[in-house]
N, C-alpha and C positions, 0 to 999 in steps of 0.2 A: 919374307919365311911363312909370317907368317899370311900372306897375300897369297903363295904359292901355293898353302895347307890346305886354306881354303876351295881355293880353279881345284887342285887335284879331288877334292872331295865331292867340289859342285862339279865337275868336268875329269870325271875319271882318264889315267890315258888309255884303257881297256873300253874302245866305241864299243855300243849297246853290252855290254856287263847289266849298267844299272836301268837302263831301257828294259830289259827283257825282268831283271827284278820287278821292275816299276810292272811290267803285262802282269809276271805271276796274280802278285799283292794284289793287283786287281781286277782279274778273272777271278779269284780266292772269295774278293768281297760280293765279287757281281754272283759268283757263285753259291757263296753265302744268304744277297740277296732275293735271288730266285727260286735261290730252294725256301725259306722265307716263306719267300708270298705261293710257292707253291701248295705249302702245308698249309697255309695260312686258304689260301681259297679251298684245298681238300676239306679243310674242317669250315669252309663254311657249306661248300654240296653238305656237306656231310648233317650240319645244318639243319639246310632247306629241306635232307629228306626228311629227315627222320620229320622236321615240321608235318612236310603235307601226310607221311605216314599217318603221324595223326590229325590234322583236318581227316586226312580222308578214313579211316576211325573210325571216328564218332561222327562223320554221318556215315560211313553205314550202322551204325550202332541208331542210331538216330529214327534213318528211315528207320529200320530192320525192327527198332522199339514202335513207331509207329503204326509203322504194320501189321504188328502183330498184339498188337493193342487196337487197333482199325477191326469191327464185325464186320467190314466187307472187305473184297478185290483178291487178288488172286486166279489162277483157273477154272479152278470148280465154282466158284466165286459169281467170272465171266460167259459160263456154261450155262447156269442154275439160270442169269436176268436176259440167255439168247433161246435160252427152250420160254421162255418166260414168253416174250416179245413177240415170237411168231405168230404169226397171221394166219387164221384157218380159215379162211372163209376169199372171195371172188370180191374185189375192191374192198380187200377188211383195211382198217385200220391199224396200230403201235403206237399203243399211250401209257406215260408216265403217270401217274398217279398218286400223288402226297397227298397225305396225310390218311394213306389206303386201307390200315388197321381201326381207323376211325370211324363213326355209326354212318354220314355221309359217303363216304368214298368207300368201305367196302361195301359198302348196296351197289354204287357205280362201275367198282372195278368187277363186280360174277357178274352186270351185267352186260358189258363188256366181254368177259371172255367167253359166256353164254354164248353168244350169237357171233362168235369166231376173230376176235381180234384182239393182237397181241397187246397184253397189259404188264404193268411190270410198278411195283408200290412200293414207297418210300415213307417213312413215319421214325418218328422217332419213341416211340412208345414210352411221353410223357408219366409220369404223376397226378397229372389233375385229375383224372376217373379213374379205379383201380383196373391198375394194369393187365391185371388176368383178364377184360375183356374185352381185349386188344389185341391181347392173344390168342384169347380164342377164335375172332375174326379173325386175326392170320391164318390157324389152323382150319379155320372154313377154305379159308381163300386156296393155301393150301393149296387140298383136297381138287380143286376145280383146277392146278397146273397155272396158275397166280403167283410168284415169288415177289417175296416183300423187302427189300431192305432196309432194312435196320439201321438210322442215322439220322443229321438233322437235314433240313430244309438249308439252310446258314452254311453247310460243307461247302465249299467251291470246290475243295478235290475230289469230294463223291459225284460232288453233280457234272464235272467235266470226264469225268470216268464213265458216267452213264451213258452223256451224249456220247462222244467216242467211243465204246463201245453197243449202244442204239439209235438208229437213226429214225426216232419218235418222233412220229411225225407229228400230234398233238402232245399237251399236256394238261393238264384236271388238275389243277390248284386246288384241293379241295386243306390240306396245313393249316393249322392253324390255332393258335390260343382262343377258345368257345370261354362262353357265359360273360354276365354284365354286373352281379355281382363279384363275382373274382380279381378285377381289377381294379377292385380298392384294398384286399391284400396285395398280392402282387399284380403292381403295372409294369413294373421291365420285359416281365413275359411279354407283356402284350407289341407291346413294340418289338421285342426281338423277333417274336414271330411272325406275328402280323405287316408290320411292315419292314423290319432288313430283309426276312425269309424273303421276304415276296424278292424284294428288290434285288439278293441273290442268287433268285429262282426265272428273273430276268434275264438278269447281266450271263448266264450259263446258255438262256435260251434265245439271246442276240446275238451271240456267238458260236452257235449250232452251225450244223453245215448238216442238213437244211434246218433253217431256223423250224421249229414247233410251231402248229397255231395254239394260244391261249385260251382257257375256261380255266377260269376262276368263282371261287367262293365270295361275292360279296354278302352282305345280309340288309336283310330288313331294317335295322336298327337304325340304318344311314338315315332315313325318313326324321329319324331322335325327333324335336319338337314341335312338329308340321303338325298342323289342323283338320288337315284338307283327306277327306276318304272320297275311294277308297284313293291309296297313294300310286300313283301313278309317275312313273319315272319322267316327266319332265316337272313333279316337283321341284322345291326345295332339297335340298339336303348337305346346307350349311354351316345346320346348330343341333350336331349331334347331343344324345343328352348323359351316356357317359365315351371310356376310353374304348373300353371296345369297340362303341361304334364307331370313336372318331379314328381308332387304327385302321374301319374301313373305309369310309372317308377316308381317306390318303393313301389303300392304295386304287380308287380307285380315279386318283389323282394321277398316283404314278403309273399303273397301266396305260394314262394316255396319254403322258409323255413318252415310256419308252413305246408307244405305238406309233405315235406322230417323229422322232427319232431314227427309230432303227428299221421300223417299219415291219414289228409282227405284234398280226390278227390277234387280234383279243373282243373274249366276249367276257365282259362280264354278269355271276344271275343272283341280285335279290332273293335273300329263302327267306320263304316266310317261316319259322317255328314247324322245326320239320319236326316229325315223329315218326313211334312205329316197333317192330323190332327190330332188339339190336342196337335200343340207342343212349342215348348218355344219361348215366344218373345223374345228374345235376340239374336235367334237365324235369321243370314241374310235376309233367305226367308218372315219370319216373321212380319221384321220388314219395309224390301221395302212392302210389299205388305200393311200393315197399311197407310206410308207414301203417298202410288200410291193413295190411296180411301182419303185418307186429302187433299190430293196437296201440300202434303208438301216438297219439294226436299230429295234424295236418297243419301247417301253418298256412291261411287263404288269404288276400292282399285284398284291401278293395280301395279306391283311388278317393284325393282327398274331400270328399261332395258325396260319398258312399257312394258312388253308381259301381258298381262289380269290371273286373278288369275283360279284357275279352283281348283274341287273338287268335290269329287270319291260322287254324290251324293245318301243319299240311302233310300228305300221309306222303312217307318215303317211298315207297313206289312210284308216284305223281312227277316228283321232285328228283328221279329218279332219269323215269323216260325227258323230264325239259332239259335233265345232264347231255343224254344222251345226243335228242332234237341240235341242244347246244357245236355240239360236237361232229356231230354229222354236217350241220349244215357252215360253221365257218372258215371259210375261204383260206387260204396260203398262207401264208405270211408274204411281204413282199422285198425283207432283206436278204444279207448275202457279206457274212464277212464284219458283221454288223453295219454296214450301213444297205440306207434306203435306198430301192429303186423307183417304189412310188409306191401311192397310198395305199395304208389294209386296211383291211376292216375293222371299225371298232362298234360294241356293240353292249350294252344292259338292258337287262330285264327281269322283273319281278316276275318269285315262282311259288305262286300264293292258293290259296284254297279259294281266294274269293268269298268267302260264307265267317266270318267274325264269331266266336261260341265265348261265352262266357264264364270264366275260370268254373264259380257254382255248377254250371250246368256238365261243364267236366269234369266233376270229382262226381254230380249224378253217375255218369257215364260206369264213371267206373266202376263207383257203387252196386251196379245190378250184375256189373258183367266177372263182378268178383263176391259178390253176395255178402256182403258185408263191410256196416257202414262204419264209414269215416266217425273220427273225432273233431273236431274243427275247432281252429283258436283262428278268428273274425280282426282281422286288422291295419290298421290306415299303413296303405302305402309309405315306407320311407326313400328317405329322399337318396336312391342309391345307382341312379341311371334307368331303374325300366319304365316303359311308355305304357298312359293306360289302355291303348290297345294299337291294332294295328288292322289294315285289312289291305285286301292287293288290289291293284287293278291290273290283271290281264292279256288285255288285251293286243299288245304289241306282239308277248311268247306264242296268242293263240294264234295270231297272223303272222310269224314269222318264226317260228318252230313248231304247229304246227301244238303245243302245247292244250292238254285239256285233262284236268282233275276230276279223278270219277270217285274216289274214294271219299265218301263223309267221315263222320267221325265216330262217331259209332261204333259204324264199321273196323275203323284204321284202329278206334283202341279194342275193338274185340278180339282181333288179329296179335293186338301188343298183350294183351294180358296171356293168352293160349302162350307168346312165346319166353313171357315173363313167368309165368308157371311151370316149364318148362327147364327151362332153362338152371331158373335157379332152383328145379327138384321139386317141390310142393306140388302139395295129393292134394283130392277134388277136398273141395267141402265137407263138412262132416256137419247138420245139427248149424247149418249156415256160420259157422265158423271154421276160420283158417289155424287148419294145421301148421305144422313147422316145419321148411321145409329137409324135405327126406336127407340131400346131402350135405 
């Protein structure tokens, strides 16, 4: 009986009854399973969509904040860039000038624009010296149709945008941290601007289409402890006396690498103590003028053996002619897509005046033009990286660039003093004494 009951339970007399019930049960389980899976899948899709939306929104906010905080970009900005880069003479060139609001940069930009070349400036307007002077130079450039972008040469995105907006034929790279003595206080700024900034510019240039020809500012400081005079491009430059000089020497080696690997046409210009209107306030002739007019003493350094320091002072107009000649004679770069097709031009030139003048003689000239006697503190030159003298051999620049300086220190300082008195609002001398500035 018990066996029969078990058989009835396991094998009922009505065929298919249990099978139907089992099928319905299995189906319900499968439906619940699929329903659960679908729910999980939908929830997963929802979470993924939510996460994607978050990332998209975060990216949008991040991009928007960068765009809004940047001082460049947008359709109006691009129109200004293209208008500034427009060439206005046959066979004109289109030049990106870095450090355009600086002393040499502003003068070179004006010279190029006045003859009808396309010019776009770039400057970070740092506070190494009074930024208001840089802003005034920017306003002067703007009055001549030159647009200066406010940005850092280390900004790869900005450089890429500039090269994407304008097919520059040339780059005049003048942006740099200047000054020998300031390196003792802020050495990192020299590496940031003079080394990293140069590399960033060369990276952008070698990837540009077309590749521009590069003309850039090295310095007479690279001659360092060299005691052969006049300084020639063939002399040793492996003994710098300051960090500034070392970064400029590093720049010469770095530009050679980019010339060799990527086919960038490179011309380096070693400037010798450039002076003149719109100059740098940290330069001796500029600070001497300010202190003399204000009745403050000036510090005149002498060498350890009592010898007067001497510099090959070079007037700004002469340097500008050399810069423009270097641009005009620069051959096209030979790379494409970051690859060199053949060897490119590589040159280095001295741009000096070939007539060194002692610092006491400089002071005497300023006294005559200002009609005020200077109060002098004569001290021994400290070990801050300054060298006792500079003297340029310009044979190569004369032969290959047609470079011929024509302004002596007497004439150049007269023009500088006239600009200084006008810019800072000094009235004419009264009774042999300087009055306070009008403005």
